[in-house]
N, C-alpha and C positions, 0 to 999 in steps of 0.2 A: 312503395312505402313513402309516407309523408316526410318531407324534408325536415320538419321539426322533430321527427322521431328518429331520424337517422343516427345510428350510434356515432359518438364523436370520433372514434378512430378511423371511420370510413371517410371523414371529411378532411383529414389532415393531408396537406400537400408537402412535397419535399422542399419546395422553396420556403414555405412557412417554417419548417424545422430548421433550415439553415439561417433564416432571419433570427429565430430565437437564440440559437447558439452564438451567432455573431453579436447580438445585443448583449447577452450575458458576458461575453468576453470583452467587448469594447465599451460598454456602459451607456451608449447613446444611439439613437436612431441614425443620427448623422454619421457617426464613426462606422456603424455597421454597414450603412449604405455605401459609404466610400470604399470600405474594404471589399464588399461583394460586387462593386461595380454596377449598382442599380440606384434608382432615385430614392430619396427619403420617402416620397409618397408611396412607392411600392412597398417599402419595408413597413411603414405605418399601416397600410391597408392589409398586408399579409398578417401582421400581428393582431390586428383587430379581428380578422376572420378567424384566427386561431382561438381567440378568447370566445368568440361567438359559438364556434363549433363545440367547445368544451363546456360552455355555459358556466365558466368560473373566471374570476378575476386572476389573471396571470401576472399583472404588473401593477406597481404603484408608480404613478406619474408625478414627478417633481420637476421643479424649474431647472434643476441640474441634470436631469435625465430620467431613466426608467429603472426601477428596481424590481426584481422578481418577488412575487408573493410566495407563500409556502407551496401553493399549487403549481406556481410557475417553476419552482425549484424541482419539484417531482417530475414535471414534464421535461425540464431541461436535462435531467439525468438520462432519460430515455432518448431524447433528441441527440445527445452527445454520443450515445452508443450507436445510433443510426448513422450519423455522419462519420464516426470512426470506422464503422464497418464498410461504408462506401469508399472511404479513402483507402482502406486495405484492399478492397476489391479492385480499385483503379490501379493500385501499385502492382497487384498480382497480374492483372491483364497487361500492364506495361512490360512486366518481366517476360510474359509469354511472347509479346511482340518483339522484344529485344532482350535476349538472355544476359546482356551486359548491363542492363539498366539496374540502378540501385533500388533495393528494397529496404525499407526501414523496419527495424524491430526494436521495440522499447521494452526493456526488462528492468524490474526493480529486484534487488537481491539483498536479503538481510545480511548484516555485516559479517556474522561468523561464517556463513556459507561463502560470502564473497572472498574472505581472506583464506579460506581453506580449499574450496573446490573450484572457484571461478576461473583462475588462470588456466588450468588445463582444459576446462570446458571451452573457453574462448579460443584456445589454440586449435582444437580439433574442429570446432564449429566453423571457424574462419577458413580452415583448410578445405572444408566441404563446400561452403557457401560464401566465397569471397565477395560476391556482389551485394551481400546484405550489409547495410550500414547500421551499426548498433548504437543505441542510446541507453546508457546504464544509469540507474538511480540507486541511492541507498534505500534499502527496503524496510525502513522502520514503519510501523503500522500507521501512525498518525499522518504521515505524508503519503505513503504508497497506496493505502487502500482507497482514499478519495480519487487519486489519479487513475487507479485501475478502474474504478466505477465510471469515471467520466470518459474513459477511452484514451487518455494520453499515455497510458502504459498498457502494453499487450499482455504481459505476464508478471506475476509477483512470485518470487521464490522466497518464502518466508513463513512467519508464524501464521498458523491457521486460526482465524478468529472463531469465536463461539457465539451462540445465541443470535440476536438481531444483527450483530456486526457481520455475520456471514451471509446476510440476505443478498440474493441475486448473484452469488459467487459460487463457483464450483472448485472444490479442492481435491487434489490428489496427495494424500499424506505420504511423506517420505521418512521422517524422523520423529522420535519422541525424546525429549530431553528435560532435565530438571533446571530450575532457576534458583538463584540464591541472593540473599541480601549481601551487598558488598560495601566495603569502606577502605580507606587508605590504611596501610599497615601500621602507621603511627597514630591512628585515630584513638582518642581517649576511651572509646567504648569498644575497642577491637576484641576485648574478651567477653563482650555481652553474650548471654546465652538465651535471651528471650527478647521478642519484639517490644515487650513492655519497657525494657531498659532504653529503647530508642525513641521514646515519646517526644523528646525535645529536639530531635534531629530534623534537618531539612532533607527532603527527598527529591531526587531527580528521576522522573519517570517518563515513559513514552506510551501513549495510547490514544485511540480515537474517542470522540465524545460518546459513541455508542458502546464503547468498551469500559467506560469509567466505572459504572456500578459493579461490573464483574471484577475489575482489578481491585477496587476498594474492598469488596467482599473477600476476595482471595487473600489480600495482603493484610487487612486490618480487622474487618468486622467479624469474621468467623473465629478470630482469635481473641474476641472480647475487647478490642481496642477501638476507640473512637477515631474516625478518620481525621487526621491532622490537616484539614483542608488548607489552612494558611501556610503550611510548611511543605506543600507539594508543588513542585515546579516541573513544567513540561520542557523536554529537550528533544530536538529532532535530529540529532547527529550522535552516532555511537562514539566516535572519537572525541567529540566535545564532552559527552557524558563521562567517559572514562577519565579524561584529563581533569575535569572538575572534581570528580571523586578522589583522584590521586593527589590533588593539591588543595583540598579543603576538607571540612568536617561534614560535608554532605554525604548521604548514603544513597544507594540505588538498589534496584532489583533486576538482576541480569541473568541471561542464559549461561549455564555452565560452559557451553562451547565458545561463547563470546569471550569469557574470561580466559579460556585456553588459547584463543587465536589472537585477540586484539589487545587484551589487557596489558598495560605496562608491567611486565612480570617483576615481582618484588615490591611494587608500589601500591597495589590494591589486593585485597584478600576477601574471600567469602567468610561471613560470620557463621559460626557453628551454633545456630539457633535451634531451640527445641521444637519450635512450631513447624509442622510439615506443610509443604506446598504441593499442589497438584502439578503433575508434569504438563508441559506444553507439547504441541505438535507443530512441526514445520513441513511444508510441502509446496506444491505448485498450485497457484491460484489463478483463475481466469474468470472473466465475466461470463455469466450464464452457463449453459450446459452444451453449447454447440461445439463443433470441431474447431480446433485451433488452425490458424493459417499455417501453411507448409513450413515457413521459416521458424515459427514458434514450436511446431512439432519437432523439428530437427534439433532445436536448442534443448528441449526437454530430453530428447533421446541422448544427446551428448552428456547432459547432466547425469542421467541415470547410468551411463557407462562409467563415468568418473566415480560415482558413488560405489559401484561394484569394485572398481580398480583400487580405490583408496582404502578399502577395508583390509587390503593386504599390503599396504605401503610400508616402507622402511623409514619414511620421513618422521622424525620424532614429534613435530608439531601436529601432523595429521594423526599420528597414533594417539596423542592426547585427546584430540577432538573426537575421534571415533570411540575412545573409551568413555567419553562423557555423553554419548547418545546411543539410542537404540535405532537401528535401521529397520524400517517397517517393510513387510513384504508387499 
């Protein structure tokens, strides 16, 4: 086959992929080369060959460094998955050589699951696999989904995205639940019965860019309400969101189980609005459709055990949570 006709993916080399990931992370050829322990000339040559192989501009070159183009960002997403898988493989091989070696498992957990199910999951998981070093993140969509895609998170236990936001992800649904508009109990519009009465309120929401149109459709457009763009603010912490709602006249759109587990009880309340909202689904999300690493498989197994056990719990808070969700088979 003529070299000029060789499919681009056959021309990619592992060192080129690592150069791309390092450049994106550190912002310059010099910093990438220093981190990887190679010469700047080697990084420059490898990146040039990568562009030539794909016949697309992957970088914009500036005096201050190199910035990825749209094509470069697409390739970076795949490159991060490759390097992440290699790091996982190296960790698992190290564990086989030395059973006492540490294995890293990075998991993002949506707040209501973290505050209800996570403590016993961690206890049983750690009892089985004490050599695993956990890294835990708050699993709100806008922060966790990009991390999952780039490979810095192995698992996301949280809301299952829909449409284009679910691209390249595999989900195992666990729960279905409702969401509600919430405000502080002393809010001047606490007796509102329609979204139309909230048109002058500021909103605190959390979503990824790819979810924006779906969120706006669900919350405003399908109810005949123009999107109050200038009154919508993004927040990437559940505790911060609930604190601000409890101490201001901002309103938000929250899962019922979050209200039951983390809300400052007595300070925020769901509004009894006439507009219906479609239920959400929460579950286990992973990159692609391949098998999970062993440690991740066992984490999910312990989670499922706790889901079963907590359906019969005597704990009042957990009872409230499980009354607010449907457990899916």
